[in-house]
C-alpha positions as CSV (number, residue, x, y, z in Angstrom):
1,M,0.1,0.1,-0.1
2,I,1.1,3.5,-0.7
3,G,-0.2,7.1,0.1
4,I,-1.0,9.7,-2.6
5,I,-1.8,13.4,-2.0
6,T,-3.6,15.4,-4.8
7,G,-3.6,19.1,-3.8
8,D,-3.6,22.6,-5.1
9,L,-2.7,25.9,-3.7
10,I,-5.4,28.5,-2.5
11,N,-4.8,32.2,-3.5
12,S,-1.6,31.5,-5.6
13,R,-2.8,33.8,-8.2
14,K,-2.3,36.5,-5.7
15,L,1.3,36.1,-5.9
16,S,4.1,35.6,-8.5
17,A,4.9,32.0,-8.9
18,S,8.5,33.1,-8.4
19,L,7.5,33.6,-4.7
20,W,6.1,30.2,-4.0
21,M,7.0,27.6,-6.8
22,Q,10.5,27.0,-5.4
23,E,9.3,26.4,-2.0
24,L,6.6,24.0,-3.2
25,K,9.3,22.0,-5.1
26,K,11.7,22.1,-2.3
27,E,9.1,20.4,0.1
28,L,7.9,17.9,-2.5
29,D,11.5,17.1,-3.3
30,Q,12.0,15.5,0.2
31,W,9.9,12.7,-0.6
32,G,11.2,11.4,-4.0
33,A,12.2,12.6,-7.4
34,E,10.2,14.8,-9.7
35,G,8.1,13.1,-12.4
36,K,8.5,9.8,-10.7
37,D,7.4,10.5,-7.1
38,W,5.7,14.1,-7.4
39,E,4.4,16.3,-10.2
40,I,3.1,19.8,-10.5
41,Y,0.5,20.5,-13.2
42,R,-2.2,23.0,-14.1
43,G,0.2,25.8,-12.5
44,D,-0.6,25.3,-9.0
45,S,-1.8,21.7,-8.6
46,F,0.4,18.6,-7.6
47,Q,0.4,15.2,-7.0
48,L,2.8,13.3,-4.5
49,R,3.4,9.8,-3.8
50,I,4.3,8.4,-0.1
51,K,5.7,5.1,-0.1
52,N,4.9,4.6,3.6
53,P,1.3,5.4,4.0
54,G,2.0,5.8,7.9
55,Q,3.7,9.2,6.9
56,L,0.9,10.4,4.9
57,L,-0.7,12.8,7.5
58,Y,2.7,13.9,8.7
59,V,3.7,15.0,5.1
60,G,0.4,16.6,4.5
61,I,0.5,18.7,7.7
62,L,4.2,19.6,7.0
63,L,3.1,20.8,3.5
64,K,0.3,22.8,4.9
65,A,2.6,24.4,7.4
66,A,5.2,25.2,4.8
67,I,2.6,26.8,2.4
68,R,1.0,28.8,4.9
69,S,4.4,30.4,5.8
70,I,3.9,32.3,2.6
71,E,1.1,34.9,3.0
72,P,-1.7,34.7,1.8
73,L,-1.4,31.0,0.6
74,D,-2.9,28.1,1.8
75,I,-3.6,24.3,0.4
76,R,-6.2,21.9,-0.4
77,M,-5.4,18.2,-0.1
78,G,-7.2,14.9,-0.9
79,M,-5.3,12.1,0.6
80,G,-5.7,8.5,-0.7
81,I,-4.3,5.4,0.9
82,G,-4.4,1.9,-1.4
83,E,-2.7,0.0,-3.9
84,E,-0.7,1.0,-7.0
85,N,-1.1,-1.5,-9.6
86,Y,0.3,0.3,-12.8
87,T,3.3,2.4,-12.9
88,T,5.2,4.3,-15.6
89,D,8.0,6.9,-15.5
90,R,5.3,9.7,-14.9
91,L,3.3,9.8,-11.8
92,L,0.5,11.4,-13.2
93,E,0.1,8.2,-15.6
94,N,0.2,5.7,-12.7
95,N,-2.9,4.1,-11.4
96,G,-4.5,2.2,-8.7
97,S,-6.8,2.5,-5.6
98,A,-4.6,5.1,-4.0
99,Y,-4.8,7.1,-7.0
100,V,-8.4,6.9,-7.3
101,H,-9.1,7.5,-3.6
102,S,-6.9,10.6,-3.6
103,G,-8.7,12.1,-6.7
104,E,-12.3,11.3,-5.3
105,V,-11.6,12.7,-2.0
106,F,-10.1,15.8,-3.4
107,E,-13.1,16.5,-5.6
108,D,-15.2,16.1,-2.3
109,L,-13.3,19.0,-0.6
110,H,-15.4,21.8,-1.7
111,K,-18.8,19.9,-1.1
112,M,-17.6,18.9,2.4
113,N,-16.2,22.5,3.2
114,Q,-13.0,20.9,4.4
115,G,-9.4,21.7,3.4
116,I,-7.8,18.3,4.0
117,M,-9.7,14.8,3.8
118,L,-8.8,11.3,3.5
119,K,-10.0,8.0,1.8
120,S,-9.0,4.3,2.0
121,D,-10.7,1.1,1.7
122,F,-11.5,1.2,5.6
123,N,-14.7,3.3,6.1
124,E,-14.3,3.3,10.1
125,F,-10.7,4.7,9.5
126,N,-11.9,7.2,7.1
127,Q,-14.9,8.6,9.3
128,E,-12.5,8.6,12.3
129,I,-9.5,10.6,10.8
130,N,-11.7,13.0,8.7
131,L,-13.4,13.9,12.0
132,M,-10.2,14.5,13.6
133,L,-9.1,16.5,10.7
134,R,-12.1,18.7,10.7
135,L,-11.3,19.6,14.3
136,A,-7.6,20.2,13.7
137,L,-8.2,22.3,10.8
138,T,-10.1,24.8,12.9
139,I,-6.7,25.3,14.5
140,M,-4.5,24.9,11.3
141,D,-6.7,27.2,9.2
142,N,-5.9,30.0,11.7
143,W,-2.1,29.7,11.8
144,S,-0.4,33.0,11.4
145,V,2.7,33.0,9.2
146,N,5.2,33.0,12.2
147,S,3.1,30.1,13.8
148,A,3.1,28.0,10.5
149,K,7.0,28.6,10.1
150,M,7.5,27.4,13.6
151,V,5.5,24.3,13.2
152,C,7.2,23.5,10.0
153,L,10.7,23.7,11.7
154,A,9.6,21.9,14.6
155,F,8.4,18.9,12.8
156,K,11.6,18.9,10.7
157,N,13.9,19.2,13.7
158,P,12.3,16.9,16.4
159,S,15.7,16.4,18.3
160,K,16.2,20.2,18.7
161,N,15.0,22.0,21.8
162,Q,13.2,25.4,21.7
163,T,16.4,27.4,22.3
164,Q,18.0,25.5,19.3
165,L,15.0,26.0,17.2
166,G,15.1,29.8,18.2
167,A,18.6,29.9,17.1
168,L,17.7,28.6,13.5
169,E,15.3,31.7,13.3
170,N,17.3,34.3,15.2
171,I,14.6,34.3,17.9
172,S,14.4,33.8,21.7
173,Q,13.3,30.5,23.2
174,N,10.3,32.5,24.7
175,S,9.2,33.5,21.1
176,V,9.5,29.8,19.8
177,S,7.3,28.7,22.9
178,A,4.8,31.4,22.3
179,R,4.5,30.6,18.5
180,L,4.2,27.0,19.1
181,S,1.6,27.4,21.8
182,R,-0.6,29.8,19.5
183,A,-0.1,26.9,16.8
184,N,-1.2,24.5,19.2
185,F,1.6,22.4,18.2
186,E,1.3,19.6,20.7
187,V,-2.3,19.0,19.8
188,I,-1.4,18.5,16.1
189,K,1.6,16.5,16.9
190,S,-0.6,14.1,18.9
191,L,-2.8,13.6,15.8
192,V,0.4,13.1,13.5
193,D,1.7,10.5,15.9
194,Y,-1.7,8.8,16.4
195,F,-2.1,8.3,12.8
196,P,0.3,5.5,11.7
197,N,-0.5,3.4,14.9
198,R,-4.0,3.5,14.2
199,L,-3.7,2.7,10.4
200,A,-1.3,-0.2,11.3
201,K,-4.5,-1.7,13.0
202,F,-6.5,-1.8,9.6
203,I,-3.8,-2.8,7.2
204,S,-1.9,-5.5,9.4
């Protein structure tokens, strides 16, 4: 099984692509090669393959934090978990239930008025995670630029303490603590940590 994220940027036309394209590519590049593992298409839409589906929510929230770090951008994502039974040298030509689930749930985002949703073969898992996401998005949709940047930094540097994180941004430990607190980082991290363990009970 694999994870697929189908997404697009919100408000991208309000900024020159030069102000966000490289950041988006940098984030996607962490998870594989352009073309084979991720592709950007139609200007501000993208698809990303995650080989370990247990990492899917972590990657999605990291992407949201990175993109919300660029005002006034945000992101919509449909996350799918399933099989991959047809592969080519281009990700957008691949197929399987993971791709179908991701595309279907992405199309449902507007109807459900929710910015991130997940679909897999496991209805109980889908309902549970999508409810948690709906609640978590009441936090994440209100991240400031500074809070989003700090969430991104904290997720990418889990071994660093707040003083060390502050040194990366040239701010004090107190400022780091305040930004993470305003972002409700511990709540979001709890959801990210819960996701792979819960998924394992369905796919084992």
